[in-house]
N, C-alpha and C positions, 0 to 999 in steps of 0.2 A: 144396561139392558134390562128393561122391565118385562115382566111377564114370564120370566124363566123360573123353572122349579128345579131344585137340585134333589136328587134321590140317591141315597146311599146309607152308610153306616154312621150312626151317631158317635162322635168322638168321646162322649161321656159314658153312655150306657151300652153302646154297641148295637142297639136296636136298628133294624133296617126300616127306612121310611123316608118321608119328605123332610128335608133339612133346612134349617136357617143358618146364617153365618154371622159370627161375631168377630170383629177385627180388634186387635190390641196393638196400637201404634206406639213406637219408641223413637226417641229423638237420636237415632244412630244411623249414620249413612253407611250403607252396606252394598255388597255386590249381589246378595241373594234376593233383594227386593229393590224397588225403585220408587221414589228416591230414598226413602227411609225404611228401616226395618219394621216389620209387623209380624204378629202371630195371628193365625186364622183358626177358629174353633167352629166346627160344624156340629150342630146339635138339633135334636128332635124337639117337638113341641112340649114334651114332658120334662125336659132337662133345662136347668139354668146354666148358661155358659160361665166358666171361670177362667181367669188368666192362667196360662200354663206356668208351672213352677220354674221351668228352665226354657231357654231359647237358644238356638244355634245361629251364629252370625258368620257370614263370609266377608272378610275384609280384603282389600287390595293392599298388599304390603308396600307397594310403590309410593303410596301417599302417607304412610305412617312415619312419624319421627323415629330416628334411630339413636340409641344411646351409646353405641360402640364406635362412633366416629369422632 
């Protein structure tokens, strides 16, 4: 959707204003995103986005291999 502007709080400095988005994609299939996991950083024009140090992933245990069988 082009032409949309996001307004809110910068994830880096906390300043309110117009924000840009930076996506960091990971080769991990998850339930929290589709089809693969990513992190989203919203940042103002004054801040350089950086990849988060940690990420949280929701997995479906039905599809994971079990080692106790």
